[in-house]
C-alpha angles and dihedrals in degrees: 000000000000115000123202134190118205112195117211112190128200136165137219091218117110113260094018128108105299134192089261089060096051103036096097092040091055093048094047091053092048093047093048095049102030084235136146133248115244110197115202100170130102115300092231090060096048093096089061098067091037092053090045091055090047091048091054087072118195091004090072104031116111121220114288113279094025134090138201111249115226125180118195128198085225135355132216111270091239089059090055098043096043104035092157091060090046092054091049093047093051107028093163093060136077102202125206125179140181120239138166091217126059127158115254131181091232110120089215092061105122092196092057090052091046091050091053093048091045091053090049091056102034102030115207094012109102125218112250131185092271092055091048092048092049090049091052092048091057091045095052094044089051091051092051093046090052089056093047100044098078089061100034136025092194108065114184130189091256089056091055092049093048092048092051090047093051102037109010129184125266134193090005106176096226127177087238093050142287104320137203122181126172144128092299098040120056087168122041108266118228091009112176114270124188133189113208129194130215102202131200140279104012100024094246111174128219136173108237100173128036115175136154127037104337127205091265088054093249115140103199120207094207142025131209135053120292130290087024102058128144133194122263107236118242132207107284094012093110 
């Protein structure tokens, strides 16, 4: 089967091609090919093309009982925290998004513990991926500083970088996932990646893809439910 990718560009700059200009074009391509929309823009701007498609009225409404699938590289935090509102706001869309944090029932899940502790301290504010990543940054820097302090009372940023390059950290149980950082890896290799779905009509959420090193330390080779399983991509696998 021949696969095709049609790129539709737009810009946030005034006077350039805007979401309002491309809404009908995007829908027409999806309708003609029974394809999906892949959104690669900033998460904070995602509501703009969605609202533009909604504002186009009948020109961008799929047949009754069907939805337009859209997968986003990232989604606004409000979309994730209030999936029921998201589903009501965009009833013609089935939204999917990539995240490095997804709730699991595993008691060893550091993100689940972090989310509970975060809520205890900050109340109604929910812990997102940025909060978890910031928490892990402080944790790793503290670990490195503890190793450097016996030899030096004046720890500088270069010292932290050099220590991580020479020694690194491995299997660090971070709130944002199981982390490894060293001289060869400036970004944690095989870090857990999840794809979540916000389904219609109630906004129920589900994790469709779980790949990378998961909270239970499994590193699955495939995702999906048999017989429909697909390989988890690896570094360098394309």
